[in-house]
C-alpha positions as CSV (number, residue, x, y, z in Angstrom):
1,M,6.5,73.3,-33.5
2,K,6.9,70.7,-36.2
3,R,9.9,68.6,-35.5
4,T,12.1,66.7,-38.0
5,V,13.8,63.2,-36.8
6,K,16.6,61.7,-39.0
7,T,18.0,58.1,-37.9
8,A,20.5,56.2,-39.8
9,V,19.3,52.6,-40.2
10,K,22.1,50.3,-41.3
11,R,20.8,47.8,-44.3
12,I,21.6,44.4,-43.0
13,S,22.1,41.9,-45.7
14,R,22.2,38.0,-45.0
15,T,25.7,36.7,-45.8
16,L,25.8,33.9,-43.4
17,S,23.1,30.9,-43.5
18,L,22.7,27.9,-41.5
19,A,22.0,24.2,-43.6
20,P,19.5,22.3,-41.6
21,H,21.2,19.4,-40.3
22,L,23.7,19.1,-37.7
23,I,26.6,16.6,-36.8
24,S,27.4,15.0,-33.0
25,H,30.5,13.2,-32.8
26,W,30.4,11.0,-29.8
27,D,33.7,8.8,-28.0
28,Q,31.8,5.6,-25.8
29,Q,28.8,8.1,-24.9
30,R,30.8,11.5,-24.4
31,L,30.1,14.3,-27.0
32,I,32.8,15.0,-28.2
33,S,31.5,18.1,-31.1
34,L,28.8,19.4,-33.3
35,E,29.7,20.3,-36.9
36,L,27.7,22.5,-38.5
37,E,27.2,23.8,-42.0
38,V,27.1,27.6,-43.3
39,Q,26.6,28.8,-46.5
40,T,28.5,32.4,-46.5
41,S,27.8,34.5,-49.4
42,A,30.5,37.4,-48.9
43,P,33.8,37.3,-47.0
44,G,34.2,38.3,-43.3
45,R,34.4,36.8,-39.7
46,Y,31.5,35.2,-38.6
47,Q,30.1,34.1,-35.0
48,L,28.9,31.4,-34.0
49,S,27.4,31.0,-30.6
50,L,25.3,27.8,-29.1
51,W,23.4,27.1,-26.0
52,L,23.4,23.3,-24.9
53,E,21.3,21.7,-22.3
54,A,21.9,18.5,-20.4
55,T,19.5,16.4,-17.5
56,D,20.4,16.7,-14.3
57,S,20.0,14.5,-11.5
58,R,16.4,14.6,-11.3
59,G,15.9,14.5,-15.6
60,D,15.0,17.9,-15.6
61,W,16.8,20.0,-18.7
62,V,19.2,22.4,-17.1
63,P,21.6,25.1,-19.3
64,A,25.0,23.7,-19.2
65,Y,27.3,25.0,-21.3
66,L,27.5,28.0,-23.8
67,V,30.2,27.6,-27.0
68,Q,31.3,30.1,-29.2
69,S,33.7,30.3,-31.7
70,A,34.6,33.2,-34.6
71,Q,36.3,32.5,-37.6
72,W,37.3,34.1,-41.4
73,L,35.1,32.6,-44.0
74,E,35.7,32.9,-47.7
75,P,32.2,32.5,-49.7
76,G,31.0,29.0,-50.2
77,Q,29.9,26.6,-47.6
78,H,32.0,25.6,-44.8
79,A,31.6,22.6,-41.9
80,W,31.7,24.1,-38.3
81,Q,33.2,22.6,-36.0
82,L,32.6,23.0,-31.7
83,P,34.7,21.1,-29.7
84,M,32.7,19.9,-25.9
85,D,34.4,20.4,-23.1
86,Q,33.9,17.4,-21.0
87,G,35.4,18.0,-18.0
88,L,33.1,20.4,-17.5
89,L,29.7,18.6,-18.3
90,A,31.2,16.0,-16.1
91,K,32.8,18.6,-13.3
92,Q,28.5,19.6,-13.3
93,G,27.5,16.0,-12.8
94,L,25.2,16.7,-16.0
95,T,24.4,13.7,-18.7
96,P,23.2,12.4,-21.6
97,P,21.0,13.2,-23.3
98,Y,21.7,16.8,-24.7
99,R,20.0,19.2,-26.8
100,L,20.3,22.6,-28.2
101,A,18.8,25.0,-27.2
102,A,19.9,27.8,-28.9
103,I,21.8,29.0,-32.4
104,T,22.8,32.2,-32.7
105,L,24.3,33.6,-35.8
106,A,26.4,37.0,-35.8
107,D,28.5,38.8,-39.0
108,Q,31.5,40.2,-36.6
109,S,32.6,42.3,-39.6
110,R,29.5,44.5,-40.5
111,M,28.8,44.3,-36.6
112,A,25.5,42.7,-37.4
113,P,23.6,39.8,-36.0
114,L,21.8,37.6,-38.6
115,L,20.2,34.8,-37.1
116,E,18.9,33.9,-33.3
117,V,17.0,29.7,-33.6
118,T,15.7,28.6,-30.7
119,P,15.8,24.8,-31.8
120,K,15.6,22.4,-28.8
121,L,17.0,19.8,-30.9
122,A,18.2,16.4,-29.0
123,L,21.1,15.0,-29.7
């Protein structure tokens, strides 16, 4: 018996890229927001997800906060601002230093994951 299997595979083109630097905005040792630069090559709705880790009372790194943001972007360079909820961080008893544990980019217009990074970048 001879079988033929056909599978539809959608080619994913990288329509969004992340710049290698990040700007953190602080107010009296409180993290107010993070700003990442992105470059788009096609118009569409894009999603940025970011995991933030913080130190607990023992000084161990623990997952603290998941920030998700989506917006329509035209081709070009954009600054993507992600506000931080200080009430949530304080309620958990988590304090600086913080670090980025994971960044995920997705193209929601084309239903395609674009990038997943685990930088462990201290803020």
